[in-house]
C-alpha positions as CSV (number, residue, x, y, z in Angstrom):
1,M,49.9,23.7,-4.4
2,K,50.5,20.6,-2.6
3,A,49.4,18.7,-5.8
4,L,53.0,19.9,-7.0
5,L,55.2,20.1,-3.8
6,V,54.3,16.0,-4.1
7,L,55.1,15.9,-8.0
8,A,58.5,17.7,-7.6
9,L,59.2,15.4,-4.5
10,I,58.9,12.9,-6.7
11,Y,60.7,14.2,-9.5
12,V,63.4,14.7,-7.3
13,G,63.8,10.7,-7.2
14,A,63.6,10.0,-10.5
15,F,66.0,12.9,-11.0
16,L,69.3,11.0,-8.6
17,I,68.5,7.7,-10.9
18,A,69.1,9.6,-13.5
19,I,72.2,11.4,-13.4
20,Q,73.7,8.7,-12.3
21,G,74.4,7.9,-15.8
22,S,76.3,11.5,-15.8
23,S,80.1,11.2,-17.5
24,Q,82.5,11.4,-15.0
25,G,85.0,13.1,-17.6
26,S,82.4,15.8,-18.4
27,V,82.2,16.7,-14.6
28,E,86.1,16.8,-14.8
29,A,86.3,19.5,-17.5
30,A,83.9,21.5,-15.4
31,Q,85.9,21.8,-12.5
32,Q,88.7,23.0,-15.1
33,S,86.6,25.9,-16.0
34,R,87.9,29.3,-14.6
35,G,86.8,32.8,-14.5
36,G,85.6,34.7,-17.8
37,A,84.8,31.0,-19.1
38,K,82.1,30.7,-15.7
39,N,79.8,32.9,-16.8
40,Q,79.7,31.3,-20.1
41,I,79.0,28.6,-18.2
42,E,76.4,29.5,-16.0
43,S,74.6,30.8,-19.3
44,A,74.6,27.8,-21.0
45,K,73.6,26.1,-17.6
46,E,70.4,28.4,-17.9
47,A,69.3,27.2,-20.9
48,D,69.7,23.6,-20.3
49,I,67.6,24.0,-17.0
50,R,64.9,25.7,-19.4
51,A,65.2,23.6,-21.6
52,L,64.7,21.3,-19.2
53,M,62.0,22.4,-17.4
54,E,60.4,22.8,-20.7
55,L,60.4,18.8,-21.2
56,V,59.0,18.1,-17.7
57,G,56.1,20.4,-18.5
58,A,56.9,22.7,-15.6
59,R,55.1,25.8,-16.3
60,D,51.7,24.1,-17.2
61,T,51.9,22.4,-13.7
62,V,52.2,25.7,-12.9
63,Q,49.3,27.1,-14.5
64,E,47.2,24.0,-13.4
65,A,48.6,24.3,-10.0
66,T,46.9,28.3,-9.7
67,T,44.2,27.2,-11.9
68,R,43.6,25.2,-8.6
69,S,44.6,27.5,-5.6
70,T,42.4,30.3,-7.7
71,E,39.2,27.9,-7.2
72,Q,39.8,27.3,-3.8
73,I,40.6,31.5,-3.2
74,R,37.1,31.7,-4.8
75,E,35.5,29.5,-2.2
76,S,37.4,31.2,0.4
77,L,36.1,34.1,-0.7
78,L,32.5,33.3,-1.3
79,A,32.1,31.6,2.5
80,T,33.3,35.7,3.8
81,V,31.5,38.2,1.9
82,P,27.9,38.7,2.1
83,D,25.7,36.5,-0.3
84,N,24.0,39.5,-2.5
85,Q,25.3,40.2,-5.8
86,R,27.5,42.6,-4.5
87,G,29.5,40.4,-2.8
88,Q,29.6,38.3,-5.7
89,Q,31.0,40.7,-8.2
90,F,33.5,41.8,-5.5
91,V,34.8,37.6,-5.6
92,N,34.7,38.0,-9.9
93,S,36.6,40.9,-9.1
94,F,38.9,39.3,-7.4
95,V,40.1,36.5,-9.3
96,A,39.6,38.4,-12.4
97,D,42.7,40.5,-11.0
98,Y,44.8,38.1,-9.6
99,Q,44.6,36.2,-12.8
100,K,45.6,39.4,-14.8
101,K,48.6,39.8,-12.8
102,F,49.7,36.4,-11.6
103,N,52.6,35.7,-14.4
104,P,53.3,31.8,-14.4
105,D,57.3,32.6,-15.9
106,G,57.3,34.6,-12.8
107,V,57.5,30.8,-11.0
108,T,59.7,29.4,-13.5
109,S,62.2,31.8,-13.7
110,R,62.5,31.6,-9.6
111,M,62.8,27.8,-10.6
112,V,65.6,28.6,-12.7
113,G,67.2,29.6,-9.9
114,I,66.2,26.5,-7.9
115,Y,67.0,24.0,-10.1
116,D,70.5,26.1,-10.1
117,K,71.1,25.9,-6.2
118,H,70.8,21.7,-6.1
119,F,72.0,20.6,-9.5
120,T,75.3,20.6,-11.7
121,D,76.0,21.8,-14.9
122,E,76.4,17.6,-15.6
123,E,74.0,16.9,-13.3
124,I,71.7,19.0,-15.4
125,K,72.5,17.8,-18.9
126,G,72.2,13.9,-17.2
127,L,68.4,15.2,-16.4
128,L,67.6,16.2,-20.2
129,Q,69.3,13.0,-21.2
130,F,66.8,10.9,-19.4
131,Y,63.8,13.2,-20.1
132,G,64.6,13.7,-23.9
133,S,64.4,9.7,-24.0
134,P,61.0,8.2,-24.2
135,L,60.9,6.4,-21.2
136,G,61.2,10.4,-19.8
137,Q,58.6,11.8,-21.8
138,K,56.1,9.3,-20.3
139,F,57.2,9.9,-17.2
140,A,56.4,13.5,-17.1
141,A,53.4,12.8,-19.1
142,E,52.4,10.1,-16.1
143,M,53.4,11.5,-13.4
144,P,51.0,14.5,-13.0
145,K,47.8,11.6,-13.2
146,I,49.7,9.4,-10.8
147,T,50.5,12.2,-8.6
148,A,46.5,12.8,-8.5
149,E,45.5,9.4,-8.0
150,T,48.4,9.4,-5.1
151,L,46.0,12.0,-3.7
152,A,43.1,11.0,-3.6
153,A,44.4,7.1,-1.9
154,N,45.3,9.2,0.4
155,R,42.4,11.2,1.1
156,A,40.4,8.1,1.1
157,E,43.1,6.2,3.2
158,G,42.6,9.3,5.8
159,T,39.1,9.3,5.9
160,R,38.5,5.6,6.9
161,V,41.2,5.9,9.7
162,A,39.7,9.2,10.7
163,R,35.9,7.3,11.4
164,E,37.2,4.3,12.6
165,V,39.6,6.5,15.4
166,L,35.7,8.8,15.7
167,Q,33.9,5.6,16.2
168,D,36.5,4.6,19.0
169,L,36.6,7.2,20.6
170,Q,32.7,7.9,20.8
171,G,32.9,5.5,23.7
172,E,35.1,6.9,25.8
173,Y,33.9,10.4,25.3
174,P,30.0,10.2,24.6
175,T,28.4,13.3,24.7
176,I,31.3,14.6,22.6
177,G,31.8,11.6,20.3
178,A,28.0,12.3,19.3
179,E,28.3,15.2,18.6
180,A,31.5,15.5,16.4
181,R,31.7,15.1,13.2
182,L,34.1,15.1,9.7
183,G,32.9,17.9,7.5
184,E,29.8,15.8,6.1
185,G,27.1,18.3,6.9
186,P,25.1,20.0,9.8
187,R,23.6,16.9,12.1
188,V,19.9,17.4,12.5
189,G,19.1,19.2,15.1
190,G,22.9,21.4,15.2
191,G,25.5,20.3,17.0
192,L,25.7,20.6,20.8
193,R,27.1,24.3,20.5
194,E,24.9,25.1,18.2
195,R,21.4,24.3,20.1
196,R,22.9,26.3,23.4
197,R,23.3,28.9,20.7
198,Q,19.8,28.3,20.0
199,A,18.2,27.8,23.5
200,L,20.0,31.0,24.3
201,A,18.2,33.4,21.2
202,E,15.3,31.6,22.3
203,Q,15.3,32.7,25.6
204,G,16.8,35.6,25.0
205,E,13.8,36.5,22.7
206,T,11.5,35.1,25.8
207,Q,12.5,37.6,28.2
208,A,12.9,40.3,25.5
209,S,9.2,39.4,25.4
210,A,7.9,39.3,28.8
211,V,8.9,43.0,29.4
212,Q,7.2,44.3,26.3
213,P,4.2,46.5,27.4
């Protein structure tokens, strides 16, 4: 879901640029609306919001994010259930039921309320105008790629800095620094805690053998 949050933040930045061209006269007309007309404006605003979400591909974005999160859930479950056929069946059943019950339209319906809270009627119309333009359509099409590349660049830079910091600390903490790792798999012979655990286990086996008749 992080990719979706980053995408939303970038969209907001573009939104603020796009709404600067909204008509001041239209805003004043909206402010003059009253009682019975208010509900009609709200219904029209909802339709505009849904049209905007269609233009920016909000539902597809939700679906893609759901697919990624489902795979993450699968991996997490596989790491915790028994490594056998029964465990695999459990994970497959969970994922199948999750995908069956999860409805992207439920998320987009919630997003209508979120857009309604943060943008006025005329701001939504300004966004529709922007995303209905060739530039807006290109922006919407390119944003998923830009977001993915940005996240990859962030991970690469974060990994580089983490390795540098780890290397710097190995001089100050020689024992711990030699054992510390950054998710690159187990070291040959295991870490310090793992070797201690193995030593205790071997010691227990030796003591048990000593008391055997």
